[in-house]
Backbone bond lengths (Angstrom), bond angles and torsions (degrees), N, CA, C in turn:
res aa  C-N    CA-C-N  psi(-1)  N-CA   C-N-CA  omega(-1)  CA-C   N-CA-C  phi
1 M - - - 1.414 - - 1.522 109.59 -
2 S 1.364 113.95 140.63 1.460 116.73 -177.79 1.528 109.83 -98.10
3 V 1.268 114.05 142.88 1.458 120.90 -178.73 1.528 107.68 -105.81
4 I 1.339 115.61 130.77 1.467 120.01 178.54 1.523 106.65 -87.32
5 R 1.288 112.31 130.41 1.457 116.90 -178.33 1.519 110.11 -75.69
6 P 1.312 118.42 150.86 1.470 121.92 -179.26 1.526 112.18 -62.40
7 G 1.308 119.19 -33.26 1.467 122.16 179.04 1.512 111.08 -63.65
8 T 1.317 117.93 -37.71 1.462 122.52 179.01 1.531 109.92 -66.15
9 I 1.302 117.49 -40.47 1.469 121.19 179.06 1.530 110.17 -65.18
10 V 1.322 116.83 -41.92 1.469 120.67 179.45 1.527 109.65 -62.88
11 W 1.348 116.72 -46.56 1.475 119.56 -179.75 1.529 110.96 -64.86
12 F 1.308 118.04 -36.94 1.459 121.26 177.70 1.527 110.26 -63.68
13 C 1.322 119.32 -41.67 1.480 122.80 177.46 1.520 110.85 -65.53
14 I 1.324 117.69 -38.65 1.470 121.21 178.94 1.526 109.87 -64.41
15 V 1.337 117.18 -43.83 1.467 121.20 179.60 1.526 110.17 -62.56
16 I 1.327 117.72 -42.56 1.469 121.46 178.13 1.535 109.94 -62.28
17 A 1.333 117.85 -44.47 1.469 121.79 -179.16 1.528 111.34 -64.13
18 V 1.336 116.52 -42.59 1.470 120.13 179.21 1.532 110.05 -66.63
19 G 1.304 117.59 -40.43 1.470 120.99 177.64 1.522 111.28 -61.31
20 Y 1.324 116.48 -43.72 1.466 120.13 178.89 1.527 110.43 -65.12
21 A 1.330 117.43 -41.98 1.466 121.43 179.10 1.521 110.48 -62.40
22 M 1.323 118.01 -41.62 1.470 121.45 178.90 1.522 109.83 -64.63
23 F 1.312 117.42 -39.19 1.463 121.95 177.67 1.533 109.78 -60.61
24 Q 1.346 117.48 -46.91 1.461 122.11 179.68 1.530 111.07 -63.46
25 V 1.324 117.82 -43.82 1.469 121.93 -179.83 1.530 110.27 -63.67
26 K 1.343 116.66 -40.55 1.470 120.64 -179.74 1.529 110.27 -59.52
27 Y 1.308 118.49 -47.10 1.457 121.26 -178.25 1.535 112.19 -72.82
28 E 1.322 117.25 -30.93 1.468 119.96 174.45 1.525 110.39 -66.71
29 V 1.311 117.88 -41.33 1.469 121.95 177.32 1.525 110.18 -64.18
30 M 1.326 117.65 -40.91 1.464 120.18 178.38 1.532 110.42 -62.44
31 Q 1.326 116.96 -41.01 1.462 120.71 178.91 1.533 110.35 -65.51
32 Q 1.318 117.32 -41.30 1.467 120.94 178.72 1.534 110.85 -65.58
33 E 1.327 117.70 -37.32 1.462 120.98 177.33 1.523 111.24 -65.12
34 Q 1.332 116.97 -38.86 1.467 120.06 176.27 1.523 111.20 -64.91
35 T 1.315 116.56 -41.18 1.462 120.57 177.25 1.522 110.67 -62.82
36 L 1.331 116.86 -43.01 1.456 121.82 178.59 1.526 111.08 -62.71
37 A 1.315 117.26 -43.15 1.463 120.72 178.69 1.527 110.57 -63.46
38 S 1.329 117.23 -40.09 1.459 121.00 178.06 1.524 111.12 -63.98
39 L 1.326 117.08 -44.06 1.462 120.65 178.35 1.530 111.68 -64.19
40 N 1.325 116.46 -41.22 1.470 119.47 177.91 1.524 111.11 -62.72
41 K 1.324 117.29 -37.64 1.464 120.61 177.58 1.519 110.32 -66.55
42 Q 1.337 117.97 -41.10 1.459 120.77 177.62 1.525 111.18 -62.88
43 I 1.330 116.94 -40.42 1.467 120.86 178.21 1.519 110.27 -63.66
44 T 1.327 116.94 -44.46 1.463 121.10 179.32 1.529 110.62 -62.81
45 D 1.338 116.55 -43.44 1.466 120.06 178.21 1.529 110.90 -63.57
46 G 1.324 117.07 -40.93 1.463 121.16 178.37 1.511 111.86 -62.93
47 R 1.322 116.98 -42.89 1.475 120.48 177.71 1.524 110.90 -64.04
48 E 1.313 117.23 -38.80 1.465 121.01 178.27 1.530 110.04 -64.92
49 Q 1.337 116.84 -42.36 1.463 119.95 177.70 1.521 111.20 -62.77
50 I 1.325 117.50 -40.61 1.467 121.20 177.97 1.525 109.79 -63.02
51 R 1.317 117.44 -42.15 1.461 120.79 179.60 1.528 110.82 -62.83
52 V 1.331 116.32 -42.66 1.467 120.49 179.25 1.530 110.22 -65.79
53 L 1.335 116.97 -43.36 1.460 120.17 179.65 1.526 111.70 -64.57
54 N 1.331 117.66 -38.54 1.467 120.23 176.24 1.525 110.99 -63.58
55 A 1.316 117.43 -40.88 1.462 120.46 177.95 1.527 110.32 -65.21
56 E 1.330 116.66 -41.66 1.457 120.24 179.29 1.529 110.64 -65.55
57 W 1.323 117.34 -40.64 1.457 121.22 178.12 1.529 110.38 -62.79
58 S 1.310 116.97 -42.66 1.466 120.28 178.10 1.520 110.70 -62.04
59 Y 1.322 116.51 -39.72 1.464 120.19 179.52 1.529 110.85 -66.94
60 L 1.338 116.42 -44.10 1.464 120.10 -176.24 1.525 113.30 -72.39
61 T 1.316 118.59 -25.22 1.460 121.18 -176.86 1.518 112.76 -102.40
62 R 1.322 117.01 22.24 1.464 119.83 175.25 1.529 108.74 -62.14
63 P 1.321 119.16 134.86 1.461 120.49 -179.46 1.534 112.98 -58.20
64 S 1.317 118.34 -37.79 1.462 119.92 -179.72 1.525 110.84 -65.74
65 R 1.318 117.90 -37.35 1.464 121.44 178.87 1.526 110.65 -68.38
66 I 1.325 116.70 -43.76 1.462 120.46 179.60 1.523 110.41 -64.39
67 E 1.330 116.80 -40.03 1.465 120.61 177.60 1.525 110.48 -62.39
68 D 1.317 117.46 -43.15 1.464 121.34 178.64 1.527 111.05 -63.65
69 L 1.326 117.26 -44.62 1.463 120.86 179.31 1.531 111.59 -64.43
70 S 1.315 117.04 -40.58 1.466 118.83 179.75 1.522 110.65 -67.26
71 A 1.318 118.52 -36.88 1.466 120.74 177.24 1.525 110.47 -67.70
72 R 1.320 117.07 -35.53 1.457 120.85 -177.41 1.522 113.11 -76.31
73 F 1.333 118.07 -38.22 1.455 120.02 -170.49 1.527 115.02 -111.68
74 L 1.315 119.67 -25.02 1.458 120.00 -174.68 1.525 113.28 -89.18
75 H 1.303 118.31 -28.27 1.465 123.34 179.37 1.529 111.52 52.58
76 L 1.307 116.51 49.10 1.458 121.44 179.47 1.522 109.65 -84.95
77 N 1.319 115.94 145.03 1.458 121.52 175.76 1.519 108.74 -103.87
78 G 1.300 116.24 160.50 1.451 120.03 177.11 1.515 110.76 -71.39
79 M 1.311 116.93 159.91 1.458 121.46 179.07 1.518 109.66 -77.36
80 N 1.324 115.98 145.67 1.461 119.48 172.47 1.519 108.10 -119.82
81 S 1.311 117.02 171.88 1.462 120.88 -173.55 1.520 112.44 -68.79
82 A 1.323 118.70 -22.06 1.464 120.97 179.68 1.527 111.83 -70.47
83 Q 1.316 117.66 -19.60 1.460 120.86 179.88 1.521 112.76 -82.51
84 I 1.309 118.24 -12.39 1.456 121.97 -178.78 1.520 108.30 -93.12
85 L 1.319 117.18 121.25 1.455 122.93 -177.41 1.522 109.76 -109.52
86 P 1.329 116.32 155.15 1.474 118.29 174.63 1.526 109.97 -71.06
87 L 1.291 116.44 160.96 1.459 121.67 -178.19 1.527 111.35 -63.56
88 S 1.308 117.59 -28.92 1.466 120.10 -179.77 1.530 111.98 -68.10
89 A 1.325 119.08 -17.85 1.459 122.14 179.53 1.526 112.44 -80.06
90 V 1.306 117.44 -13.37 1.466 121.60 -179.30 1.526 108.04 -85.22
91 P 1.352 119.41 124.32 1.468 120.58 -178.90 1.521 110.78 -67.30
92 E 1.324 114.72 149.55 1.456 119.78 178.64 1.522 109.68 -73.33
93 R 1.295 115.42 149.51 1.458 120.59 178.69 1.523 109.33 -78.80
94 A 1.314 115.74 141.80 1.464 120.55 178.12 1.514 109.38 -70.39
95 D 1.318 116.05 159.56 1.459 122.06 179.06 1.529 108.87 -64.39
96 P 1.368 118.80 118.87 1.471 119.92 -176.01 1.528 113.11 -64.27
97 S 1.335 118.85 -30.65 1.464 119.64 -179.11 1.528 110.74 -71.54
98 A 1.335 117.45 -29.67 1.456 120.32 179.09 1.521 110.65 -72.51
99 S 1.320 117.74 -32.57 1.463 119.83 -178.54 1.524 112.06 -71.48
100 L 1.319 117.74 -20.11 1.461 120.29 178.88 1.520 111.33 -75.12
101 T 1.329 117.81 -28.05 1.459 120.07 -177.44 1.519 112.72 -91.28
102 K 1.326 118.47 -14.45 1.455 121.28 -178.72 1.514 110.73 -77.81
103 T 1.308 115.27 152.74 1.455 120.09 173.54 1.518 108.26 -84.65
104 P 1.332 119.35 159.12 1.466 120.82 -179.07 1.517 113.09 -59.11
105 A 1.324 119.47 -29.17 1.452 121.82 -179.61 1.525 111.16 -72.58
106 A 1.340 118.27 -21.30 1.452 121.28 -176.82 1.519 112.92 -87.82
107 T 1.312 119.16 -5.20 1.457 120.89 179.41 1.507 110.17 -81.31
108 P 1.364 118.68 145.31 1.459 120.77 -178.72 1.519 111.10 -66.63
109 S 1.314 116.27 141.04 1.450 121.00 178.95 1.516 108.86 -149.15
110 A 1.314 116.62 172.41 1.452 121.60 179.38 1.519 111.18 -68.90
111 S 1.335 118.38 -24.40 1.455 121.20 179.38 1.521 111.62 -75.87
112 N 1.320 118.10 -16.30 1.455 123.15 178.17 1.528 107.55 -116.44
113 P 1.353 119.02 83.22 1.455 121.41 -170.28 1.521 114.40 -67.36
114 S 1.319 118.96 -27.63 1.462 119.05 -177.23 1.528 111.00 -67.65
115 R 1.300 118.12 -42.96 1.464 120.72 177.75 1.514 111.06 -70.52
116 F 1.329 116.40 -37.64 1.459 120.13 179.36 1.530 109.87 -65.47
117 A 1.317 117.54 -41.41 1.453 121.21 178.96 1.519 110.85 -65.76
118 A 1.329 117.32 -35.63 1.462 120.29 179.24 1.520 110.81 -65.80
119 V 1.310 117.44 -38.22 1.473 120.86 -179.89 1.530 109.55 -70.17
120 T 1.329 117.75 -43.63 1.472 119.91 -177.54 1.506 112.01 -73.46
121 S 1.344 118.53 -32.93 1.460 119.44 -179.84 1.517 111.09 -71.99
122 R 1.302 119.30 -28.13 1.450 122.37 177.66 1.519 110.58 -68.02
123 A 1.329 117.87 -29.96 1.468 121.58 -177.74 1.514 112.13 -77.20
124 E 1.332 117.66 -22.57 1.469 119.79 -179.19 1.512 109.87 -79.18
125 P 1.368 118.80 141.62 1.470 121.08 -179.23 1.514 113.01 -75.18
C-alpha cells in the first residue's frame, strides 16, 4: 500500500484553491466587461441624443423661422414717433434702501390714489 505524503496533500489543496480562485476571477472579469460594454453603449447613445438635440435646436432657432412665427402669432406693429418719449417723462426710481424698510401697505398703489398721484405728479416737469 502506498502512503501519500502530507506535502503532496498540501500542494494538492493549494492547486485546487488557486484553480477555484482563477475560476471566480475569470467570471468576475467577464461580468465587469459586460458592465463596461453596457456603460459604453449608454455613453454612445447619450452622445447621439445630444447631437440630434443640437441639430433640432439649430433647426428650431433659425432666424427666418423665428421671424415667420413672430409675424404669424405676435401681430406686432412697427414703432412710430409718438411712442418715443423724452427722458424727463420717465419717473425717477424710488430709493431702494427705503423700500426695504417699508411695510407692504405703505407702498404706493392704485388703491391709494393720493400717494400714487404724488409719485406721478413729481415725475411731470
